[in-house]
KEBA-970965 format. One record per residue (C-alpha): z, x, y; residue in three letters. Coordinates in steps of 0.5 Angstrom, whole numbers. Example, Ala and Ser with C-alpha at 12.3 -4.5 7.8 and 13.67 -1.06 7.14 Angstrom:
2
{{16,25,-9},'ala'}
{{14,27,-2},'ser'}
//
This chain:
252
{{209,217,178},'unk'}
{{208,224,181},'unk'}
{{209,230,176},'unk'}
{{215,232,181},'unk'}
{{219,226,181},'unk'}
{{225,226,177},'unk'}
{{231,221,175},'unk'}
{{234,222,182},'unk'}
{{228,221,186},'unk'}
{{228,215,191},'unk'}
{{222,213,187},'unk'}
{{227,212,181},'unk'}
{{233,210,185},'unk'}
{{230,205,190},'unk'}
{{231,197,188},'unk'}
{{227,191,192},'unk'}
{{231,185,192},'unk'}
{{227,178,194},'unk'}
{{232,172,195},'unk'}
{{229,165,194},'unk'}
{{222,167,195},'unk'}
{{218,161,195},'unk'}
{{211,163,193},'unk'}
{{209,166,187},'unk'}
{{203,170,190},'unk'}
{{208,173,195},'unk'}
{{212,176,189},'unk'}
{{205,179,186},'unk'}
{{204,182,193},'unk'}
{{210,185,193},'unk'}
{{209,188,186},'unk'}
{{203,191,189},'unk'}
{{206,194,195},'unk'}
{{211,197,191},'unk'}
{{207,200,186},'unk'}
{{202,203,191},'unk'}
{{207,207,194},'unk'}
{{210,209,187},'unk'}
{{216,204,186},'unk'}
{{218,199,181},'unk'}
{{225,196,181},'unk'}
{{224,189,183},'unk'}
{{229,184,182},'unk'}
{{228,176,184},'unk'}
{{234,172,186},'unk'}
{{234,165,185},'unk'}
{{226,164,186},'unk'}
{{224,157,189},'unk'}
{{217,158,185},'unk'}
{{217,156,177},'unk'}
{{215,162,173},'unk'}
{{214,167,179},'unk'}
{{213,173,174},'unk'}
{{208,169,170},'unk'}
{{204,165,175},'unk'}
{{197,166,175},'unk'}
{{197,167,183},'unk'}
{{203,172,182},'unk'}
{{198,176,177},'unk'}
{{192,175,181},'unk'}
{{196,178,187},'unk'}
{{199,183,184},'unk'}
{{192,186,183},'unk'}
{{194,191,177},'unk'}
{{201,192,178},'unk'}
{{203,187,172},'unk'}
{{207,193,170},'unk'}
{{212,192,176},'unk'}
{{212,184,175},'unk'}
{{213,185,167},'unk'}
{{219,189,169},'unk'}
{{222,185,174},'unk'}
{{229,181,173},'unk'}
{{231,174,175},'unk'}
{{238,173,177},'unk'}
{{242,168,180},'unk'}
{{246,172,186},'unk'}
{{245,177,190},'unk'}
{{251,180,188},'unk'}
{{248,181,181},'unk'}
{{242,183,184},'unk'}
{{246,189,187},'unk'}
{{249,191,181},'unk'}
{{249,199,180},'unk'}
{{247,199,188},'unk'}
{{252,203,193},'unk'}
{{248,202,199},'unk'}
{{244,195,201},'unk'}
{{239,194,207},'unk'}
{{238,187,209},'unk'}
{{231,186,212},'unk'}
{{230,181,218},'unk'}
{{226,180,224},'unk'}
{{232,176,227},'unk'}
{{237,180,230},'unk'}
{{244,177,229},'unk'}
{{250,177,234},'unk'}
{{255,180,228},'unk'}
{{251,184,224},'unk'}
{{251,191,221},'unk'}
{{248,197,225},'unk'}
{{241,196,226},'unk'}
{{236,201,223},'unk'}
{{229,202,223},'unk'}
{{225,203,217},'unk'}
{{224,211,218},'unk'}
{{232,211,219},'unk'}
{{233,208,213},'unk'}
{{228,212,209},'unk'}
{{230,218,211},'unk'}
{{238,217,210},'unk'}
{{237,214,203},'unk'}
{{232,220,201},'unk'}
{{237,225,203},'unk'}
{{242,222,199},'unk'}
{{241,223,192},'unk'}
{{248,220,190},'unk'}
{{245,213,193},'unk'}
{{243,207,189},'unk'}
{{239,203,195},'unk'}
{{237,196,195},'unk'}
{{232,193,200},'unk'}
{{233,186,201},'unk'}
{{228,181,203},'unk'}
{{229,174,204},'unk'}
{{225,167,204},'unk'}
{{218,167,207},'unk'}
{{220,161,212},'unk'}
{{228,162,213},'unk'}
{{229,169,212},'unk'}
{{236,172,210},'unk'}
{{242,168,211},'unk'}
{{248,171,215},'unk'}
{{253,172,210},'unk'}
{{248,176,206},'unk'}
{{246,180,212},'unk'}
{{253,181,214},'unk'}
{{255,184,207},'unk'}
{{250,189,207},'unk'}
{{251,196,210},'unk'}
{{245,196,215},'unk'}
{{240,191,218},'unk'}
{{233,194,218},'unk'}
{{228,191,224},'unk'}
{{221,193,223},'unk'}
{{219,195,230},'unk'}
{{213,190,232},'unk'}
{{209,187,238},'unk'}
{{215,183,241},'unk'}
{{210,177,243},'unk'}
{{208,176,235},'unk'}
{{213,180,230},'unk'}
{{211,176,224},'unk'}
{{210,180,218},'unk'}
{{209,176,212},'unk'}
{{214,178,206},'unk'}
{{209,183,202},'unk'}
{{207,186,209},'unk'}
{{214,188,210},'unk'}
{{215,191,203},'unk'}
{{209,195,204},'unk'}
{{211,198,211},'unk'}
{{218,199,208},'unk'}
{{215,202,201},'unk'}
{{210,207,205},'unk'}
{{216,210,210},'unk'}
{{220,211,203},'unk'}
{{215,214,200},'unk'}
{{214,219,206},'unk'}
{{221,221,206},'unk'}
{{221,221,198},'unk'}
{{216,226,198},'unk'}
{{219,231,204},'unk'}
{{216,238,204},'unk'}
{{212,236,197},'unk'}
{{208,232,201},'unk'}
{{201,235,201},'unk'}
{{195,233,205},'unk'}
{{189,232,201},'unk'}
{{184,231,207},'unk'}
{{177,228,206},'unk'}
{{171,230,203},'unk'}
{{168,237,201},'unk'}
{{172,243,203},'unk'}
{{168,250,202},'unk'}
{{171,257,202},'unk'}
{{175,259,208},'unk'}
{{171,265,212},'unk'}
{{174,272,212},'unk'}
{{176,275,218},'unk'}
{{170,280,217},'unk'}
{{165,274,217},'unk'}
{{169,271,223},'unk'}
{{169,277,227},'unk'}
{{161,278,225},'unk'}
{{160,271,228},'unk'}
{{163,272,234},'unk'}
{{159,279,236},'unk'}
{{153,275,234},'unk'}
{{155,269,238},'unk'}
{{156,274,244},'unk'}
{{150,277,244},'unk'}
{{146,270,244},'unk'}
{{150,268,250},'unk'}
{{148,274,253},'unk'}
{{141,273,251},'unk'}
{{140,266,254},'unk'}
{{144,268,260},'unk'}
{{150,264,259},'unk'}
{{154,270,259},'unk'}
{{154,276,264},'unk'}
{{157,282,260},'unk'}
{{158,285,267},'unk'}
{{163,279,269},'unk'}
{{165,276,262},'unk'}
{{171,273,265},'unk'}
{{175,269,259},'unk'}
{{169,266,256},'unk'}
{{169,269,249},'unk'}
{{177,269,248},'unk'}
{{177,262,250},'unk'}
{{171,261,245},'unk'}
{{175,265,239},'unk'}
{{181,260,241},'unk'}
{{177,254,240},'unk'}
{{174,256,233},'unk'}
{{181,259,231},'unk'}
{{183,252,231},'unk'}
{{178,249,226},'unk'}
{{179,253,220},'unk'}
{{172,256,219},'unk'}
{{169,256,212},'unk'}
{{163,261,210},'unk'}
{{158,256,211},'unk'}
{{160,254,218},'unk'}
{{160,261,220},'unk'}
{{153,262,217},'unk'}
{{151,255,221},'unk'}
{{153,258,227},'unk'}
{{150,265,226},'unk'}
{{143,261,225},'unk'}
{{144,258,232},'unk'}
{{146,264,235},'unk'}
{{139,267,232},'unk'}
{{135,261,235},'unk'}
{{138,262,241},'unk'}
{{136,270,241},'unk'}
{{129,267,240},'unk'}
{{129,263,247},'unk'}
{{131,268,252},'unk'}
{{133,265,259},'unk'}
{{127,265,264},'unk'}
//
């Protein structure tokens, strides 16, 4: 768990409920999907596979999320699985004539992340048959994952991963940080950047690309371009090196 997560965070409050799951491997895959996004509360309702929490396929597909499997519970009814919950969402690709309001994963995640008093549950049905109407009709909302209408076939763990991802983003909210990719150098100072602009302008004049008598808006546009990049000291040095090379190659 992240250090900023508390007992009232969505990471602690959200429960995943699998109803009549047929393959132990899918149970393991859902556990993995949950753990990668920081969730751990898993409940199985009358699974159709034997020993789904210890099955070799479940363990293999969990791929390290063994703690989620070991902490999961098996119960005999949806009502028992929802004990302690006060907001339930059925997940289904099939819309019903009579159903609760239809929400997207983002609608759901935003709602439950903002409501610290909510103890929400996501209910996912059997791989082949989905959820029966009576379970859907007893939920607060029906979540439909927007997908290709010509092929909207998400498997159980894929659906769980989409939902867990959206819930993680919503739960982190303003605390979410962008780690970026690769090396990040020291940010260039304003003085370094202004010096680079002056040097670049001299070089552009030297090669005849910029007419000092009629500069138009070339330099303001270049400044706006570089301002969007968040220049680092080393990058400024590279650009000044290019400018020096340009000054050595005067226009004919």
